[in-house]
Rosetta silent file (secondary structure, phi, psi, omega in degrees, C-alpha in Angstrom):
SEQUENCE: MASKQTRKPTEAEVADYKKAFSYFDIDGNGSITVSELKQVLIGLGEDPTDQEITDMISDVDEDRNGTIEFPEFLVMMARQLREVDENEELKKAFNVMDIDHDGFITKSELSEAMKILGHNLTEEEVETMIKDADKNGDNKVDFDEFVAIMKQMAEMASSERIKELAEMFKNFDKDGDGKITFDELKEELRNIGDFKSDKEILQMIREVDLDKNGTIEFNEFAIYFDKQIGDMQTRREEMKITFNTFDINGDGFITFEELKTVFSSLGEEMDVENMKHMIQKVDLNHDGKLDFCEFTKLWRFLHSD
SCORE:     score description
SCORE:     0.000 S_00000001
   1 L     0.000  157.938 -179.163   50.218   25.858   42.570 S_00000001
   2 L   -74.723  157.840  176.602   53.007   28.122   41.406 S_00000001
   3 L   -67.881  148.907  179.317   54.481   27.996   37.982 S_00000001
   4 L   -88.675   -1.014 -179.590   57.583   25.860   37.570 S_00000001
   5 L   -72.591  145.042 -179.801   59.218   28.438   35.302 S_00000001
   6 L   -85.430  126.155  179.927   62.330   30.103   36.677 S_00000001
   7 L   -73.508  135.950  178.478   61.937   33.887   37.155 S_00000001
   8 L   -74.219  129.785 -179.756   64.643   35.965   35.517 S_00000001
   9 L   -65.012  149.225  175.682   66.614   37.974   38.138 S_00000001
  10 L   -77.703  168.232  178.737   66.396   41.766   37.940 S_00000001
  11 H   -59.972  -40.224  178.669   69.477   43.898   37.285 S_00000001
  12 H   -62.361  -41.971  179.269   69.611   44.858   40.957 S_00000001
  13 H   -63.968  -41.123  179.100   69.435   41.194   41.956 S_00000001
  14 H   -60.969  -42.268  178.815   72.244   40.324   39.536 S_00000001
  15 H   -61.113  -42.832  177.545   74.417   43.029   41.102 S_00000001
  16 H   -63.629  -38.656 -179.903   73.700   41.595   44.548 S_00000001
  17 H   -66.243  -33.253  177.648   74.525   38.114   43.297 S_00000001
  18 H   -64.147  -38.288  176.862   77.887   39.328   42.011 S_00000001
  19 H   -66.982  -42.247  179.899   78.691   40.522   45.523 S_00000001
  20 H   -65.499  -39.505  178.607   77.501   37.216   46.959 S_00000001
  21 H   -59.953  -43.653  178.901   79.520   35.284   44.375 S_00000001
  22 H   -60.684  -35.060 -179.961   82.671   37.199   45.398 S_00000001
  23 H   -66.918  -38.294  179.152   81.966   36.225   49.016 S_00000001
  24 H   -75.980  -38.074 -177.004   81.844   32.519   48.068 S_00000001
  25 L   -79.632   79.102 -168.796   84.787   32.749   45.667 S_00000001
  26 L   -62.501  -41.200 -177.532   87.330   33.016   48.432 S_00000001
  27 L   -88.665    1.082  174.610   90.497   32.859   46.289 S_00000001
  28 L    64.893   27.246 -179.450   88.988   35.211   43.672 S_00000001
  29 L   -93.075    6.521  176.289   89.707   32.954   40.676 S_00000001
  30 L    89.759    7.972  177.676   86.230   33.266   39.200 S_00000001
  31 L  -147.567  153.796 -179.673   84.845   29.922   40.326 S_00000001
  32 E  -107.193  123.453  179.961   83.444   28.368   43.509 S_00000001
  33 L   -93.929  172.798  176.604   84.881   25.009   44.588 S_00000001
  34 H   -58.239  -47.025 -177.261   83.436   22.379   46.885 S_00000001
  35 H   -65.014  -38.251 -179.581   85.699   23.493   49.741 S_00000001
  36 H   -67.405  -44.278  179.641   84.828   27.195   49.257 S_00000001
  37 H   -62.716  -42.194 -179.512   81.083   26.510   49.189 S_00000001
  38 H   -65.822  -42.052 -178.898   81.317   24.335   52.278 S_00000001
  39 H   -60.628  -42.987 -179.265   83.425   26.889   54.155 S_00000001
  40 H   -68.808  -43.547 -178.891   80.930   29.700   53.530 S_00000001
  41 H   -62.187  -39.151  176.725   77.894   27.543   54.407 S_00000001
  42 H   -63.694  -38.837  176.984   79.536   26.479   57.679 S_00000001
  43 H   -64.572  -24.724  178.387   80.164   30.146   58.405 S_00000001
  44 L   -89.245    3.834  176.978   76.458   30.756   57.883 S_00000001
  45 L    95.134    5.338  176.717   75.589   28.116   60.488 S_00000001
  46 L   -87.032  160.692  177.125   74.908   25.243   58.076 S_00000001
  47 L  -134.442   64.117 -175.161   76.473   21.802   58.457 S_00000001
  48 L   -77.819  150.296  174.205   76.387   20.220   54.972 S_00000001
  49 L   -81.283  165.219  177.356   78.109   16.927   54.137 S_00000001
  50 H   -60.769  -36.805 -179.605   80.617   16.730   51.281 S_00000001
  51 H   -67.338  -39.997  177.070   78.041   14.792   49.243 S_00000001
  52 H   -62.040  -39.988  178.077   75.413   17.481   49.767 S_00000001
  53 H   -66.091  -45.104  179.224   77.866   20.119   48.595 S_00000001
  54 H   -59.824  -40.952 -179.896   78.827   18.025   45.562 S_00000001
  55 H   -65.162  -40.908  179.270   75.138   17.565   44.709 S_00000001
  56 H   -59.318  -43.247  179.099   74.489   21.318   44.984 S_00000001
  57 H   -69.171  -43.721 -177.909   77.294   21.978   42.496 S_00000001
  58 H   -60.112  -31.720 -177.864   76.297   19.152   40.158 S_00000001
  59 H   -63.474  -27.002 -176.188   72.757   20.528   39.874 S_00000001
  60 H  -120.846   -3.725 -174.557   74.023   23.682   38.144 S_00000001
  61 L   -79.092   80.224 -172.657   77.451   22.670   36.834 S_00000001
  62 L   -67.067  -32.977 -177.853   76.636   22.732   33.120 S_00000001
  63 L   -90.143    1.755  174.908   80.248   22.446   31.906 S_00000001
  64 L    53.918   41.216  177.992   80.914   19.579   34.366 S_00000001
  65 L  -101.439    4.387  175.553   84.204   20.993   35.600 S_00000001
  66 L    83.783    2.580  178.608   83.331   20.470   39.264 S_00000001
  67 L  -132.252  170.541  179.656   83.078   24.155   40.135 S_00000001
  68 E  -112.737  117.779  172.930   80.473   26.928   39.863 S_00000001
  69 L   -89.672  172.158 -172.944   81.165   29.915   37.616 S_00000001
  70 H   -60.004  -43.338  177.125   79.068   33.076   37.867 S_00000001
  71 H   -58.010  -36.288  178.885   76.492   32.149   35.137 S_00000001
  72 H   -71.986  -35.885  177.011   75.923   28.840   36.931 S_00000001
  73 H   -62.197  -37.262  176.503   75.698   30.701   40.257 S_00000001
  74 H   -61.943  -41.130  178.674   72.948   32.836   38.701 S_00000001
  75 H   -60.981  -43.696  178.495   71.030   29.675   37.818 S_00000001
  76 H   -59.397  -45.304 -179.084   71.325   28.501   41.424 S_00000001
  77 H   -67.694  -37.240  179.009   70.036   31.815   42.739 S_00000001
  78 H   -63.365  -38.711  177.945   67.189   31.901   40.179 S_00000001
  79 H   -64.692  -38.701  177.213   66.040   28.490   41.382 S_00000001
  80 H   -65.569  -37.110  175.761   66.008   29.734   44.942 S_00000001
  81 H   -60.351  -43.071 -179.685   63.937   32.705   43.782 S_00000001
  82 H   -60.627  -42.511 -179.507   61.471   30.318   42.182 S_00000001
  83 H   -65.164  -37.380  176.388   61.153   28.367   45.432 S_00000001
  84 H   -64.366  -43.588  179.863   60.534   31.629   47.331 S_00000001
  85 H   -60.843  -44.065 -179.631   57.900   32.668   44.761 S_00000001
  86 H   -63.368  -40.181 -179.787   56.166   29.284   45.057 S_00000001
  87 H   -64.697  -39.137  178.586   56.182   29.535   48.854 S_00000001
  88 H   -64.459  -40.550  178.805   54.619   33.012   48.666 S_00000001
  89 H   -66.302  -36.036  177.307   51.886   31.728   46.343 S_00000001
  90 H   -66.249  -37.621  178.154   51.216   28.814   48.698 S_00000001
  91 H   -64.243  -41.074  178.394   50.862   31.280   51.581 S_00000001
  92 H   -64.239  -42.267  179.011   48.351   33.294   49.580 S_00000001
  93 H   -63.432  -41.414  178.978   46.399   30.126   48.730 S_00000001
  94 H   -61.382  -44.014 -178.458   46.459   29.056   52.379 S_00000001
  95 H   -64.431  -34.116  176.723   45.122   32.421   53.531 S_00000001
  96 H   -66.546  -42.230 -177.474   42.266   32.197   50.989 S_00000001
  97 H   -73.933  -28.873  179.625   41.316   28.724   52.199 S_00000001
  98 L   -78.988   77.133 -169.816   41.622   29.710   55.862 S_00000001
  99 L   -58.013  -40.573 -177.439   38.197   31.315   55.832 S_00000001
 100 L   -92.725    4.160  175.044   38.055   32.243   59.532 S_00000001
 101 L    53.951   42.061  177.125   41.752   33.320   59.529 S_00000001
 102 L   -99.277    6.536  179.538   42.685   31.281   62.603 S_00000001
 103 L    86.471    7.569 -179.719   45.861   29.902   61.014 S_00000001
 104 L  -138.863  154.245  173.467   44.377   26.499   60.301 S_00000001
 105 E  -112.052  124.673  177.743   42.297   24.861   57.545 S_00000001
 106 L   -87.465  174.220  179.495   39.503   22.589   58.646 S_00000001
 107 H   -58.328  -43.886 -177.746   38.012   19.671   56.711 S_00000001
 108 H   -68.336  -38.676  179.078   35.109   21.761   55.453 S_00000001
 109 H   -65.841  -42.118  179.701   37.407   24.618   54.411 S_00000001
 110 H   -66.261  -41.404  178.906   39.721   22.230   52.557 S_00000001
 111 H   -60.675  -44.449 -179.698   36.803   20.500   50.849 S_00000001
 112 H   -65.830  -40.252  179.744   35.383   23.818   49.643 S_00000001
 113 H   -65.091  -39.353  179.286   38.802   24.947   48.444 S_00000001
 114 H   -63.835  -36.690  177.373   39.356   21.729   46.496 S_00000001
 115 H   -64.000  -41.722  178.832   36.016   22.256   44.724 S_00000001
 116 H   -63.178  -34.817  179.622   37.083   25.759   43.693 S_00000001
 117 L   -81.193   -0.755  176.578   40.321   24.268   42.308 S_00000001
 118 L    92.668   11.747  179.582   38.310   21.760   40.283 S_00000001
 119 L  -108.723  102.308  179.709   38.883   18.732   42.536 S_00000001
 120 L   -87.829   81.502 -176.909   35.548   17.250   43.576 S_00000001
 121 L   -84.659  148.890  175.223   36.829   15.051   46.367 S_00000001
 122 L   -75.350  165.660  178.456   34.638   12.804   48.503 S_00000001
 123 H   -60.158  -38.393 -179.932   34.426   13.371   52.233 S_00000001
 124 H   -65.448  -39.065  179.110   36.558   10.256   52.751 S_00000001
 125 H   -64.834  -41.869  177.204   39.254   11.568   50.368 S_00000001
 126 H   -62.317  -45.146  179.801   39.409   14.887   52.200 S_00000001
 127 H   -60.883  -39.227  178.965   39.659   13.103   55.547 S_00000001
 128 H   -65.007  -42.176  178.759   42.485   10.917   54.177 S_00000001
 129 H   -60.698  -45.671 -179.175   44.388   13.961   52.927 S_00000001
 130 H   -66.619  -41.764 -178.060   44.134   15.660   56.303 S_00000001
 131 H   -63.066  -40.829 -179.401   45.026   12.461   58.190 S_00000001
 132 H   -68.412  -31.933 -176.799   48.140   11.945   56.046 S_00000001
 133 H   -94.211  -20.898 -172.865   49.309   15.549   56.510 S_00000001
 134 L   -77.933   88.124 -174.173   48.142   16.133   60.109 S_00000001
 135 L   -71.928  -31.005 -176.518   51.343   15.430   62.004 S_00000001
 136 L   -97.414    1.569  172.011   50.123   16.699   65.390 S_00000001
 137 L    69.920   24.686  179.530   46.753   14.951   65.267 S_00000001
 138 L   -92.351    5.403  175.473   44.567   18.016   65.845 S_00000001
 139 L    64.223   25.559  172.159   42.388   17.158   62.829 S_00000001
 140 L  -146.909  166.944 -168.744   43.125   20.472   61.092 S_00000001
 141 E  -114.385  122.263  172.032   45.861   21.691   58.763 S_00000001
 142 L   -89.251 -175.730 -173.194   48.495   24.349   59.505 S_00000001
 143 H   -63.568  -45.010 -179.609   50.610   25.909   56.781 S_00000001
 144 H   -61.755  -38.399  178.501   53.410   23.298   56.755 S_00000001
 145 H   -70.469  -33.058  175.783   50.847   20.511   56.570 S_00000001
 146 H   -62.303  -43.555  178.175   49.055   22.402   53.800 S_00000001
 147 H   -58.075  -41.958  178.065   52.305   22.482   51.788 S_00000001
 148 H   -61.250  -40.845  178.588   52.537   18.699   52.168 S_00000001
 149 H   -64.233  -43.640 -178.816   48.973   18.316   50.844 S_00000001
 150 H   -64.358  -36.336  175.685   49.697   20.521   47.832 S_00000001
 151 H   -64.621  -38.908  177.635   52.792   18.417   47.004 S_00000001
 152 H   -63.577  -41.931  178.583   50.613   15.338   47.208 S_00000001
 153 H   -63.427  -40.180  179.271   48.108   16.917   44.827 S_00000001
 154 H   -64.769  -39.079  178.278   50.919   17.808   42.404 S_00000001
 155 H   -66.672  -37.863  176.898   52.189   14.234   42.480 S_00000001
 156 H   -62.610  -42.714 -179.889   48.674   12.941   41.795 S_00000001
 157 H   -65.112  -39.500  178.414   48.351   15.288   38.823 S_00000001
 158 H   -63.499  -41.988  179.297   51.738   14.154   37.525 S_00000001
 159 H   -62.251  -41.837  179.467   50.671   10.498   37.824 S_00000001
 160 H   -64.252  -39.209 -179.662   47.459   11.211   35.887 S_00000001
 161 H   -65.220  -37.160  177.474   49.442   12.942   33.148 S_00000001
 162 H   -62.605  -40.897  177.727   51.724    9.907   32.803 S_00000001
 163 H   -61.700  -41.972  179.457   48.627    7.730   32.358 S_00000001
 164 H   -62.847  -43.214  179.350   47.319   10.089   29.677 S_00000001
 165 H   -64.477  -36.961  177.713   50.657   10.002   27.857 S_00000001
 166 H   -62.392  -40.191  177.403   50.665    6.189   28.051 S_00000001
 167 H   -65.591  -42.479  176.942   47.252    6.102   26.353 S_00000001
 168 H   -61.256  -41.444 -178.571   48.484    8.493   23.655 S_00000001
 169 H   -60.312  -39.663  179.711   51.593    6.330   23.139 S_00000001
 170 H   -59.676  -36.538 -179.994   49.354    3.311   22.531 S_00000001
 171 H   -62.537  -33.009  179.691   47.608    5.126   19.673 S_00000001
 172 H   -84.268  -39.007 -175.909   50.971    5.495   17.943 S_00000001
 173 L   -81.872   79.435 -170.951   52.453    2.122   18.904 S_00000001
 174 L   -61.624  -36.491 -177.213   50.177    0.081   16.621 S_00000001
 175 L   -95.547    1.208  174.460   51.780   -3.329   17.232 S_00000001
 176 L    67.035   27.146 -178.197   52.233   -2.760   20.968 S_00000001
 177 L   -92.878    6.520  176.470   55.952   -3.562   20.992 S_00000001
 178 L    85.919   13.322  177.093   56.832   -0.520   23.127 S_00000001
 179 E  -150.263  152.398 -179.384   58.312    1.646   20.406 S_00000001
 180 E  -104.908  120.742  179.821   57.026    3.903   17.636 S_00000001
 181 L   -90.614  173.839  177.205   58.489    3.230   14.199 S_00000001
 182 H   -55.805  -49.125 -176.891   58.642    5.554   11.203 S_00000001
 183 H   -64.475  -39.003  179.568   55.581    3.872    9.633 S_00000001
 184 H   -66.738  -42.044  179.175   53.568    4.024   12.871 S_00000001
 185 H   -64.055  -43.431  179.891   54.339    7.697   13.384 S_00000001
 186 H   -61.436  -43.696 -177.729   53.444    8.476    9.770 S_00000001
 187 H   -63.320  -45.966 -177.011   50.149    6.564    9.998 S_00000001
 188 H   -71.065  -34.758  175.763   48.966    8.260   13.204 S_00000001
 189 H   -62.672  -40.129  177.470   49.978   11.694   11.940 S_00000001
 190 H   -63.023  -37.432 -177.860   47.875   11.041    8.822 S_00000001
 191 H   -65.124  -22.741  179.712   44.978    9.990   11.067 S_00000001
 192 L  -106.854   15.524  174.654   44.945   13.428   12.660 S_00000001
 193 L    81.702   17.716  179.833   45.283   15.276    9.364 S_00000001
 194 L  -108.895   98.543 -173.787   49.001   15.977    9.558 S_00000001
 195 L   -97.661   69.857  178.456   50.486   14.873    6.234 S_00000001
 196 L   -71.571  152.885  177.426   54.170   15.487    6.858 S_00000001
 197 L   -74.051  163.371  178.207   56.698   14.417    4.241 S_00000001
 198 H   -58.262  -38.925 -179.587   58.939   11.384    4.908 S_00000001
 199 H   -63.131  -41.749  179.772   61.857   13.767    5.402 S_00000001
 200 H   -66.428  -37.904  179.656   59.939   15.749    8.056 S_00000001
 201 H   -68.403  -42.242  177.029   58.944   12.578    9.894 S_00000001
 202 H   -61.161  -37.490  178.126   62.526   11.293    9.927 S_00000001
 203 H   -66.436  -39.241  177.135   63.614   14.646   11.337 S_00000001
 204 H   -59.352  -43.318 -178.862   60.995   14.375   14.095 S_00000001
 205 H   -66.305  -44.183 -178.683   62.382   10.973   15.069 S_00000001
 206 H   -59.707  -36.711 -176.159   65.997   12.157   15.005 S_00000001
 207 H   -68.799  -23.256 -176.563   65.180   15.064   17.323 S_00000001
 208 H  -114.254   -7.966 -173.305   63.789   12.785   20.066 S_00000001
 209 L   -81.286   82.693 -175.066   65.709    9.536   19.498 S_00000001
 210 L   -61.923  -38.977 -177.525   68.091    9.673   22.456 S_00000001
 211 L   -91.881    3.724  174.323   69.484    6.152   22.024 S_00000001
 212 L    55.806   40.177  178.678   69.770    6.541   18.221 S_00000001
 213 L  -102.905    5.389  174.684   67.975    3.261   17.469 S_00000001
 214 L    84.240    3.326  178.103   65.636    4.806   14.865 S_00000001
 215 L  -132.244  171.562  179.678   62.451    4.475   16.932 S_00000001
 216 E  -112.996  115.472  175.053   60.700    6.414   19.721 S_00000001
 217 E   -89.078  173.267 -172.429   60.358    4.700   23.110 S_00000001
 218 H   -62.534  -39.306 -178.170   57.967    5.896   25.803 S_00000001
 219 H   -63.630  -37.592  177.729   60.529    7.901   27.774 S_00000001
 220 H   -69.402  -39.323  177.979   61.500    9.808   24.618 S_00000001
 221 H   -61.408  -47.207 -175.978   57.824   10.241   23.723 S_00000001
 222 H   -68.185  -39.392 -176.991   56.951   11.573   27.177 S_00000001
 223 H   -69.797  -46.035 -170.434   59.866   13.994   27.425 S_00000001
 224 H   -99.944  -22.971 -170.468   59.619   15.580   24.015 S_00000001
 225 H  -105.480    1.681 -173.551   56.086   14.977   22.790 S_00000001
 226 H   -48.223  -65.055 -177.534   53.966   15.904   25.824 S_00000001
 227 H   -68.465  -44.045 -175.487   52.486   19.176   24.558 S_00000001
 228 H   -61.049  -44.863 -179.037   52.789   18.409   20.846 S_00000001
 229 H   -68.468  -36.018  176.310   50.984   15.067   21.136 S_00000001
 230 H   -59.036  -43.745  177.290   48.335   16.593   23.379 S_00000001
 231 H   -62.731  -41.298  179.979   47.630   19.148   20.677 S_00000001
 232 H   -62.927  -42.740  179.587   47.571   16.385   18.040 S_00000001
 233 H   -61.908  -40.570  178.112   45.088   14.344   20.089 S_00000001
 234 H   -60.758  -45.848  178.837   42.841   17.375   20.414 S_00000001
 235 H   -62.387  -39.026  179.007   42.935   17.900   16.659 S_00000001
 236 H   -62.919  -44.768 -179.927   42.148   14.239   16.072 S_00000001
 237 H   -63.355  -42.298  178.736   39.122   14.367   18.360 S_00000001
 238 H   -64.806  -39.111  178.848   37.856   17.535   16.666 S_00000001
 239 H   -67.750  -33.820  179.719   38.394   15.960   13.227 S_00000001
 240 H   -65.297  -40.076  177.535   36.556   12.815   14.325 S_00000001
 241 H   -61.688  -43.929  178.436   33.534   14.929   15.274 S_00000001
 242 H   -62.833  -44.775  179.086   33.624   16.580   11.849 S_00000001
 243 H   -57.915  -45.317 -178.322   33.953   13.193   10.134 S_00000001
 244 H   -65.294  -29.751  176.930   30.949   11.793   12.008 S_00000001
 245 H   -64.218  -39.859 -179.312   28.904   14.840   10.951 S_00000001
 246 H   -81.248  -27.073  179.854   29.498   14.048    7.295 S_00000001
 247 L   -80.577   76.358 -170.553   29.176   10.262    7.749 S_00000001
 248 L   -59.850  -43.091 -176.784   25.389   10.442    7.753 S_00000001
 249 L   -89.259    0.343  172.766   24.650    6.703    7.719 S_00000001
 250 L    67.110   27.790 -178.824   27.421    5.952   10.254 S_00000001
 251 L   -93.243    4.212  178.374   29.121    3.247    8.180 S_00000001
 252 L    87.950    7.390  178.321   32.595    4.675    8.655 S_00000001
 253 L  -137.905  154.647  178.508   32.860    6.119    5.162 S_00000001
 254 E  -118.626  124.772  179.036   31.839    9.379    3.494 S_00000001
 255 L   -96.518  169.489  177.052   30.421    9.356   -0.022 S_00000001
 256 H   -60.574  -39.795 -179.987   30.144   12.228   -2.464 S_00000001
 257 H   -64.026  -37.913  177.626   26.397   12.364   -1.826 S_00000001
 258 H   -66.491  -41.641  176.394   26.935   12.692    1.932 S_00000001
 259 H   -58.224  -46.373 -178.059   29.403   15.540    1.389 S_00000001
 260 H   -61.974  -42.160 -179.121   26.888   17.251   -0.878 S_00000001
 261 H   -63.618  -45.566 -178.865   24.054   16.808    1.633 S_00000001
 262 H   -66.724  -46.241  178.395   25.999   18.234    4.583 S_00000001
 263 H   -59.217  -38.331  179.230   27.345   21.212    2.655 S_00000001
 264 H   -65.553  -40.397 -179.257   23.845   21.931    1.437 S_00000001
 265 H   -67.905  -24.389  179.145   22.448   21.775    5.000 S_00000001
 266 L   -86.996   -1.551  178.574   25.142   24.267    6.062 S_00000001
 267 L    75.709   21.220  179.980   24.027   26.635    3.322 S_00000001
 268 L  -105.592  136.899  177.306   27.357   26.386    1.471 S_00000001
 269 L   -82.118  141.894 -177.516   27.602   26.024   -2.249 S_00000001
 270 L  -120.095  129.281  174.586   29.845   23.225   -3.505 S_00000001
 271 L   -75.336  101.153 -171.833   31.723   23.189   -6.790 S_00000001
 272 H   -57.132  -49.598 -177.525   30.669   19.695   -7.834 S_00000001
 273 H   -65.535  -40.577  179.310   33.365   19.063  -10.452 S_00000001
 274 H   -66.048  -39.453  178.749   36.136   20.462   -8.244 S_00000001
 275 H   -64.530  -42.146  178.784   34.941   18.365   -5.289 S_00000001
 276 H   -62.195  -39.757  178.763   34.875   15.190   -7.409 S_00000001
 277 H   -63.918  -42.203 -179.126   38.408   15.942   -8.579 S_00000001
 278 H   -68.219  -36.667  178.542   39.633   16.476   -5.014 S_00000001
 279 H   -63.075  -40.718  179.058   37.957   13.266   -3.825 S_00000001
 280 H   -61.835  -35.212 -178.370   39.781   11.347   -6.570 S_00000001
 281 H   -68.291  -34.539 -175.204   43.077   12.846   -5.359 S_00000001
 282 H  -100.275  -10.080 -178.351   42.617   11.686   -1.744 S_00000001
 283 L   -79.763   84.760 -170.459   40.740    8.398   -2.399 S_00000001
 284 L   -63.203  -35.169 -178.724   43.860    6.258   -2.025 S_00000001
 285 L   -98.870    4.718  173.742   42.162    2.872   -2.638 S_00000001
 286 L    56.047   39.668  179.030   39.858    4.226   -5.384 S_00000001
 287 L   -98.820    5.789  175.643   36.680    2.771   -3.857 S_00000001
 288 L    80.242    8.710  177.380   34.692    5.979   -4.424 S_00000001
 289 L  -144.821  162.780 -173.543   34.301    6.797   -0.703 S_00000001
 290 E  -113.469  128.658  170.983   36.477    8.291    2.010 S_00000001
 291 L   -85.546 -177.306 -173.991   37.614    6.706    5.232 S_00000001
 292 H   -58.959  -45.415 -177.768   38.735    8.879    8.165 S_00000001
 293 H   -62.796  -43.790 -179.870   42.340    9.249    6.964 S_00000001
 294 H   -66.480  -37.097  179.446   41.277   10.176    3.423 S_00000001
 295 H   -65.621  -40.369  179.995   38.693   12.641    4.744 S_00000001
 296 H   -62.102  -36.226  177.973   41.272   14.435    6.910 S_00000001
 297 H   -67.249  -43.259  177.087   43.424   14.919    3.811 S_00000001
 298 H   -60.075  -44.020 -178.014   40.426   16.282    1.884 S_00000001
 299 H   -62.513  -37.003  178.419   39.576   18.611    4.791 S_00000001
 300 H   -64.724  -41.314  177.273   43.115   19.908    4.770 S_00000001
 301 H   -61.926  -42.820 -176.464   42.850   20.661    1.066 S_00000001
 302 H   -65.320  -28.641 -175.031   39.524   22.426    1.555 S_00000001
 303 L  -109.554   12.117  176.370   40.948   24.695    4.271 S_00000001
 304 L   -81.363  154.160 -179.063   44.367   25.403    2.779 S_00000001
 305 L   -67.046    0.000    0.000   45.132   28.908    1.627 S_00000001
C-alpha cells in the first residue's frame, strides 16, 4: 500500500495552485467561501450539497474561520496529490499481480500475491476476499474490486495494531483500571531499562494528557505512544533475553557468581570490586541478588559512556 505521508508540492505545482486558487476566489479577497467553492464545483459539473462543501472546508480550515486561505488550499491540493499517488501505486501493484495481463486477478494470482506481501491466507480466506469484492460475480477481480480488497487489508492491519496497543497498555496499567498513573508509568519504564527522572515522567504525562486528569487513558496512549511504546516493548524483550542468559539457574534472580560465570564464558574480564560496588548501587532491597528491574539498571550502567 502507499505511504500515508503527504507529498510536498513542487514549485511548479504551487504556481499552478495559485492560479487555481484565484479561479475559486471569485471576489479576490484572498479566501474561498462556501458559496464560491460550490459555484466553481457546479461549473465543473459537480453537484455537491451544502454539507459536503462545509465538510470539505472544515477538513483543512485550521484557523476555523469558515473559509479557505491559500496555505489551507495547498493542504487540500497536497491531499489530492497523495490520493493520486496511492492510486498509481495500487495500479502498479495490480499489474504485478495480474500475471497474464488480462485486466483481472484470479484466485490463484491473488493468493500468490498475498504470500509475497507476507499474508499466508488459506484458500477459504482468499475465496471470501474475492466474494466480498466481486460485485459482478465473475469470480475474478478487476482493478476497482482490487482497491476494495486492499482497503479491507488495511483495515485488518489497523485492527491488529489496535489489539497490539491494547496488550501494551495492559503492561503499563498494572491495576487494570483503564488508566496509567505516574507510578505505573515509572515502574514499567524501569522494567525496560529506562530510568527517567520524576520530572521527565511528569513531562511525558503532560504531553499526552488531553483531558488534564493527570493520567494516561487508552486513547491518549494509542495516539501518542504508538511508535515509542513499540520501541520500548522491543527493548524490554531484548533485555529479557539478556537477563535469562545471566540467570543460569532460572530462579528469576541474578547473583554475583552468575554474572561472573557468564562474563567468563564470553571471554570478558570483569573488575570484581567494581562489579560488586555497582551491584550494591542497584540492589534496591539489599538481598544480594538482582531481579529484572535491578539488572536492567546495572546493564545501563555497564553500557553508559
